Structures are given as structure tokens and as C-alpha cells.
N, CA and C atoms as an extended XYZ file, in Angstrom:
315
Properties=species:S:1:pos:R:3:atomname:S:1:resname:S:1:resid:I:1 pbc="F F F"
N        -9.071      137.835        4.650 N   MET     1
C        -8.533      136.644        5.249 CA  MET     1
C        -9.377      136.285        6.465 C   MET     1
N        -9.617      135.018        6.647 N   ASN     2
C       -10.458      134.561        7.755 CA  ASN     2
C        -9.652      134.429        9.029 C   ASN     2
N       -10.245      134.797       10.114 N   GLN     3
C        -9.630      134.645       11.428 CA  GLN     3
C        -9.993      133.276       11.994 C   GLN     3
N        -9.026      132.616       12.615 N   LEU     4
C        -9.302      131.359       13.282 CA  LEU     4
C        -9.881      131.653       14.654 C   LEU     4
N       -10.886      130.919       15.026 N   SER     5
C       -11.481      131.166       16.345 CA  SER     5
C       -10.586      130.548       17.422 C   SER     5
N       -10.501      131.201       18.537 N   SER     6
C        -9.638      130.736       19.613 CA  SER     6
C       -10.446      130.304       20.835 C   SER     6
N       -11.688      129.863       20.629 N   ASN     7
C       -12.494      129.448       21.761 CA  ASN     7
C       -12.322      127.965       22.098 C   ASN     7
N       -11.429      127.285       21.441 N   ARG     8
C       -11.160      125.877       21.757 CA  ARG     8
C       -10.056      125.822       22.801 C   ARG     8
N       -10.305      125.125       23.914 N   THR     9
C        -9.279      124.969       24.942 CA  THR     9
C        -8.525      123.675       24.689 C   THR     9
N        -7.210      123.718       24.732 N   PRO    10
C        -6.436      122.495       24.476 CA  PRO    10
C        -6.614      121.494       25.613 C   PRO    10
N        -6.678      120.207       25.228 N   LEU    11
C        -6.787      119.141       26.220 CA  LEU    11
C        -5.398      118.830       26.751 C   LEU    11
N        -5.282      118.694       28.016 N   ARG    12
C        -3.996      118.381       28.623 CA  ARG    12
C        -4.149      117.121       29.470 C   ARG    12
N        -3.126      116.301       29.481 N   GLY    13
C        -3.148      115.093       30.290 CA  GLY    13
C        -2.695      113.886       29.498 C   GLY    13
N        -2.823      112.746       30.100 N   ARG    14
C        -2.395      111.503       29.479 CA  ARG    14
C        -3.305      111.123       28.322 C   ARG    14
N        -2.729      110.480       27.326 N   VAL    15
C        -3.500      110.037       26.178 CA  VAL    15
C        -4.415      108.885       26.587 C   VAL    15
N        -3.888      107.944       27.371 N   PHE    16
C        -4.664      106.807       27.846 CA  PHE    16
C        -4.636      106.772       29.375 C   PHE    16
N        -5.470      107.547       30.049 N   PRO    17
C        -5.414      107.587       31.515 CA  PRO    17
C        -5.761      106.247       32.160 C   PRO    17
N        -6.497      105.387       31.460 N   GLU    18
C        -6.855      104.087       32.030 CA  GLU    18
C        -5.666      103.134       32.083 C   GLU    18
N        -4.579      103.468       31.401 N   ARG    19
C        -3.386      102.613       31.393 CA  ARG    19
C        -2.351      103.043       32.416 C   ARG    19
N        -2.698      103.900       33.302 N   ARG    20
C        -1.763      104.382       34.315 CA  ARG    20
C        -1.452      103.248       35.299 C   ARG    20
N        -0.169      103.066       35.611 N   LEU    21
C         0.247      102.010       36.533 CA  LEU    21
C         0.121      102.483       37.974 C   LEU    21
N        -0.212      101.549       38.836 N   SER    22
C        -0.300      101.882       40.258 CA  SER    22
C         1.116      102.037       40.824 C   SER    22
N         1.262      102.752       41.932 N   PRO    23
C         2.588      102.885       42.551 CA  PRO    23
C         3.185      101.536       42.952 C   PRO    23
N         2.336      100.587       43.342 N   GLU    24
C         2.824       99.249       43.708 CA  GLU    24
C         3.406       98.527       42.498 C   GLU    24
N         2.732       98.659       41.347 N   GLU    25
C         3.204       98.014       40.127 CA  GLU    25
C         4.522       98.651       39.666 C   GLU    25
N         4.627       99.948       39.776 N   ILE    26
C         5.870      100.641       39.411 CA  ILE    26
C         7.010      100.172       40.309 C   ILE    26
N         6.753      100.047       41.604 N   ALA    27
C         7.780       99.588       42.546 CA  ALA    27
C         8.180       98.147       42.253 C   ALA    27
N         7.193       97.292       41.939 N   ARG    28
C         7.476       95.883       41.629 CA  ARG    28
C         8.355       95.766       40.386 C   ARG    28
N         8.037       96.531       39.359 N   ARG    29
C         8.829       96.497       38.119 CA  ARG    29
C        10.241       97.014       38.348 C   ARG    29
N        10.372       98.025       39.180 N   LYS    30
C        11.697       98.571       39.475 CA  LYS    30
C        12.567       97.535       40.182 C   LYS    30
N        11.978       96.805       41.136 N   VAL    31
C        12.719       95.757       41.850 CA  VAL    31
C        13.120       94.649       40.881 C   VAL    31
N        12.199       94.239       40.005 N   GLU    32
C        12.513       93.202       39.018 CA  GLU    32
C        13.662       93.641       38.112 C   GLU    32
N        13.637       94.889       37.666 N   ASP    33
C        14.711       95.402       36.808 CA  ASP    33
C        16.050       95.409       37.531 C   ASP    33
N        16.042       95.778       38.806 N   GLU    34
C        17.285       95.807       39.580 CA  GLU    34
C        17.845       94.399       39.776 C   GLU    34
N        16.975       93.432       40.056 N   VAL    35
C        17.408       92.037       40.220 CA  VAL    35
C        17.986       91.516       38.902 C   VAL    35
N        17.304       91.812       37.789 N   PHE    36
C        17.770       91.379       36.475 CA  PHE    36
C        19.154       91.962       36.173 C   PHE    36
N        19.314       93.266       36.413 N   ALA    37
C        20.597       93.912       36.152 CA  ALA    37
C        21.699       93.360       37.043 C   ALA    37
N        21.369       93.058       38.283 N   LYS    38
C        22.362       92.515       39.208 CA  LYS    38
C        22.810       91.120       38.769 C   LYS    38
N        21.868       90.287       38.311 N   GLN    39
C        22.217       88.949       37.835 CA  GLN    39
C        23.114       89.032       36.596 C   GLN    39
N        22.775       89.938       35.687 N   CYS    40
C        23.598       90.110       34.482 CA  CYS    40
C        24.991       90.616       34.842 C   CYS    40
N        25.065       91.520       35.785 N   ARG    41
C        26.350       92.079       36.205 CA  ARG    41
C        27.237       91.002       36.832 C   ARG    41
N        26.635       90.073       37.579 N   LEU    42
C        27.410       88.977       38.168 CA  LEU    42
C        28.046       88.114       37.081 C   LEU    42
N        27.267       87.795       36.037 N   VAL    43
C        27.804       87.002       34.931 CA  VAL    43
C        28.910       87.784       34.230 C   VAL    43
N        28.672       89.073       33.981 N   PHE    44
C        29.675       89.907       33.312 CA  PHE    44
C        30.969       89.973       34.117 C   PHE    44
N        30.846       90.206       35.416 N   ASP    45
C        32.041       90.302       36.265 CA  ASP    45
C        32.808       88.988       36.311 C   ASP    45
N        32.114       87.872       36.152 N   ARG    46
C        32.766       86.569       36.163 CA  ARG    46
C        33.563       86.316       34.881 C   ARG    46
N        33.017       86.682       33.714 N   VAL    47
C        33.665       86.346       32.441 CA  VAL    47
C        34.513       87.473       31.858 C   VAL    47
N        34.329       88.685       32.326 N   GLN    48
C        35.028       89.843       31.752 CA  GLN    48
C        36.546       89.738       31.814 C   GLN    48
N        37.148       89.318       32.933 N   PRO    49
C        38.624       89.282       32.968 CA  PRO    49
C        39.253       88.367       31.910 C   PRO    49
N        38.613       87.254       31.608 N   GLU    50
C        39.208       86.358       30.615 CA  GLU    50
C        38.882       86.793       29.179 C   GLU    50
N        37.748       87.468       28.968 N   LEU    51
C        37.373       87.882       27.615 CA  LEU    51
C        38.010       89.198       27.187 C   LEU    51
N        38.354       90.047       28.135 N   ILE    52
C        38.859       91.382       27.787 CA  ILE    52
C        40.206       91.315       27.073 C   ILE    52
N        40.977       90.264       27.311 N   LYS    53
C        42.299       90.135       26.694 CA  LYS    53
C        42.208       90.020       25.168 C   LYS    53
N        41.332       89.125       24.703 N   ASP    54
C        41.260       88.832       23.272 CA  ASP    54
C        40.089       89.493       22.554 C   ASP    54
N        39.088       89.960       23.304 N   HIS    55
C        37.858       90.473       22.677 CA  HIS    55
C        37.501       91.855       23.191 C   HIS    55
N        38.479       92.717       23.339 N   TYR    56
C        38.225       94.058       23.877 CA  TYR    56
C        37.285       94.836       22.957 C   TYR    56
N        36.280       95.449       23.540 N   ASP    57
C        35.264       96.271       22.871 CA  ASP    57
C        34.301       95.463       22.003 C   ASP    57
N        34.264       94.164       22.149 N   TRP    58
C        33.250       93.357       21.495 CA  TRP    58
C        31.958       93.495       22.297 C   TRP    58
N        30.868       93.033       21.724 N   PHE    59
C        29.578       93.045       22.408 CA  PHE    59
C        29.330       91.706       23.075 C   PHE    59
N        28.744       91.750       24.253 N   ILE    60
C        28.351       90.543       24.969 CA  ILE    60
C        26.868       90.677       25.322 C   ILE    60
N        26.107       89.639       25.013 N   ILE    61
C        24.689       89.611       25.368 CA  ILE    61
C        24.520       88.487       26.379 C   ILE    61
N        23.972       88.852       27.529 N   ILE    62
C        23.880       87.926       28.661 CA  ILE    62
C        22.431       87.555       28.918 C   ILE    62
N        22.184       86.272       29.091 N   GLU    63
C        20.880       85.763       29.528 CA  GLU    63
C        21.094       85.252       30.949 C   GLU    63
N        20.630       85.973       31.966 N   PRO    64
C        21.038       85.700       33.342 CA  PRO    64
C        20.401       84.478       33.993 C   PRO    64
N        19.318       83.945       33.441 N   GLU    65
C        18.646       82.806       34.065 CA  GLU    65
C        19.589       81.627       34.240 C   GLU    65
N        20.319       81.292       33.173 N   ASN    66
C        21.246       80.165       33.269 CA  ASN    66
C        22.698       80.588       33.055 C   ASN    66
N        22.949       81.890       32.921 N   GLY    67
C        24.320       82.385       32.825 CA  GLY    67
C        24.944       82.279       31.452 C   GLY    67
N        24.150       81.989       30.424 N   ASP    68
C        24.681       81.913       29.065 CA  ASP    68
C        24.956       83.309       28.520 C   ASP    68
N        25.889       83.374       27.587 N   TYR    69
C        26.195       84.643       26.950 CA  TYR    69
C        26.693       84.401       25.536 C   TYR    69
N        26.627       85.446       24.738 N   ILE    70
C        27.092       85.424       23.355 CA  ILE    70
C        28.004       86.627       23.171 C   ILE    70
N        29.112       86.446       22.437 N   ILE    71
C        29.979       87.581       22.123 CA  ILE    71
C        30.099       87.699       20.609 C   ILE    71
N        30.236       88.924       20.145 N   ALA    72
C        30.420       89.189       18.720 CA  ALA    72
C        31.061       90.565       18.568 C   ALA    72
N        31.850       90.766       17.503 N   PRO    73
C        32.493       92.067       17.317 CA  PRO    73
C        31.524       93.145       16.828 C   PRO    73
N        30.388       92.739       16.261 N   ASP    74
C        29.425       93.674       15.692 CA  ASP    74
C        28.087       93.557       16.435 C   ASP    74
N        27.456       94.695       16.681 N   GLU    75
C        26.205       94.718       17.450 CA  GLU    75
C        25.083       93.961       16.741 C   GLU    75
N        24.948       94.140       15.446 N   THR    76
C        23.853       93.472       14.738 CA  THR    76
C        24.050       91.961       14.702 C   THR    76
N        25.282       91.520       14.558 N   VAL    77
C        25.571       90.084       14.579 CA  VAL    77
C        25.262       89.515       15.967 C   VAL    77
N        25.635       90.252       17.006 N   ALA    78
C        25.365       89.804       18.375 CA  ALA    78
C        23.864       89.691       18.624 C   ALA    78
N        23.102       90.680       18.166 N   ARG    79
C        21.644       90.635       18.343 CA  ARG    79
C        21.029       89.457       17.604 C   ARG    79
N        21.507       89.206       16.399 N   GLN    80
C        20.979       88.101       15.605 CA  GLN    80
C        21.274       86.757       16.273 C   GLN    80
N        22.511       86.580       16.735 N   LYS    81
C        22.870       85.336       17.425 CA  LYS    81
C        22.040       85.145       18.686 C   LYS    81
N        21.829       86.239       19.425 N   ALA    82
C        21.052       86.152       20.662 CA  ALA    82
C        19.609       85.787       20.371 C   ALA    82
N        19.046       86.359       19.312 N   ARG    83
C        17.672       86.032       18.943 CA  ARG    83
C        17.544       84.556       18.592 C   ARG    83
N        18.543       84.018       17.897 N   GLU    84
C        18.521       82.606       17.520 CA  GLU    84
C        18.669       81.702       18.738 C   GLU    84
N        19.569       82.037       19.658 N   GLN    85
C        19.852       81.164       20.792 CA  GLN    85
C        18.855       81.326       21.937 C   GLN    85
N        18.477       82.562       22.262 N   PHE    86
C        17.657       82.805       23.442 CA  PHE    86
C        16.181       83.023       23.124 C   PHE    86
N        15.834       83.265       21.899 N   GLY    87
C        14.441       83.520       21.551 CA  GLY    87
C        13.962       84.837       22.140 C   GLY    87
N        12.841       84.780       22.843 N   SER    88
C        12.251       86.009       23.387 CA  SER    88
C        12.597       86.234       24.854 C   SER    88
N        13.545       85.472       25.394 N   LYS    89
C        13.938       85.667       26.792 CA  LYS    89
C        14.569       87.038       26.981 C   LYS    89
N        14.423       87.577       28.191 N   MET    90
C        15.058       88.864       28.493 CA  MET    90
C        16.570       88.681       28.536 C   MET    90
N        17.277       89.663       27.998 N   ARG    91
C        18.735       89.616       27.972 CA  ARG    91
C        19.267       91.032       28.027 C   ARG    91
N        20.557       91.145       28.308 N   LEU    92
C        21.189       92.457       28.444 CA  LEU    92
C        22.436       92.511       27.580 C   LEU    92
N        22.599       93.613       26.847 N   MET    93
C        23.782       93.795       26.020 CA  MET    93
C        24.761       94.716       26.739 C   MET    93
N        26.017       94.313       26.743 N   MET    94
C        27.079       95.122       27.338 CA  MET    94
C        28.263       95.094       26.385 C   MET    94
N        29.261       95.874       26.699 N   ARG    95
C        30.494       95.909       25.915 CA  ARG    95
C        31.604       95.300       26.756 C   ARG    95
N        32.467       94.504       26.165 N   ILE    96
C        33.565       93.898       26.892 CA  ILE    96
C        34.673       94.948       27.030 C   ILE    96
N        34.613       95.703       28.104 N   ASN    97
C        35.632       96.687       28.442 CA  ASN    97
C        35.663       96.812       29.956 C   ASN    97
N        36.289       97.841       30.463 N   GLU    98
C        36.447       97.971       31.916 CA  GLU    98
C        35.120       98.200       32.642 C   GLU    98
N        34.176       98.883       32.003 N   THR    99
C        32.921       99.236       32.667 CA  THR    99
C        31.715       98.475       32.162 C   THR    99
N        31.760       97.971       30.944 N   GLY   100
C        30.619       97.293       30.351 CA  GLY   100
C        29.705       98.232       29.593 C   GLY   100
N        30.056       99.516       29.553 N   ALA   101
C        29.211      100.506       28.882 CA  ALA   101
C        29.311      100.352       27.370 C   ALA   101
N        28.173      100.544       26.681 N   CYS   102
C        28.113      100.389       25.237 CA  CYS   102
C        28.348      101.673       24.468 C   CYS   102
N        28.228      102.811       25.086 N   GLY   103
C        28.372      104.061       24.356 CA  GLY   103
C        29.044      105.122       25.192 C   GLY   103
N        29.002      106.328       24.668 N   THR   104
C        29.572      107.457       25.397 CA  THR   104
C        28.454      108.382       25.840 C   THR   104
N        28.729      109.123       26.877 N   ILE   105
C        27.729      110.057       27.398 CA  ILE   105
C        28.076      111.449       26.934 C   ILE   105
């Protein structure tokens, strides 16, 4: 039986080191994400009390730029409706319940 040679040292590190983001870019993206989430949360907090009565545990997809939202009882239906109405705009999916969480931890 042949022995495999072990003189090859494994390469360690990033696959694409040239694609590494600068700390400034990481900070900028984090701020943008926080602003986006805060805008979506404002819309959710505004409409949640009236929707929770009749649509408990339905899905809501929020487009925060103009405050539009879509509700549906099924996640795939909600995604499809959102794709048709909002196109490629950023949006956030939440659940119509007390916290807005979509799953369990």
C-alpha cells in the first residue's frame, strides 16, 4: 500500500482576501441596518394593535420607505405578494404577534 506524503502544508485564511471590507464600511453597513430595522419596527408598532385581533400569527412584510406592508397567512404567499408589489426593494418580514418574531429559539 502506498503512503501519502505529508509534506504539503494546508493553506489557511480567507478565500478572497481582496474582498475584505474596511472597518469603516462595516460600521456604515451596521448603521444602515439599524436604521432600516428601526423604520420597519415603527411601522409594525403602528399597525400591530389593529391587525393582531383578526390576523394573529400571520406574516407581515414591511417596506419602510413609504410605510407599505403586506399580510398573508402563509410565508410563501406573503413573499410572492411582496415580490409583485415591491420588486427588489429592501423589506422585512415579521409575524403579527406580541413580539414580531417569526420563529422559535
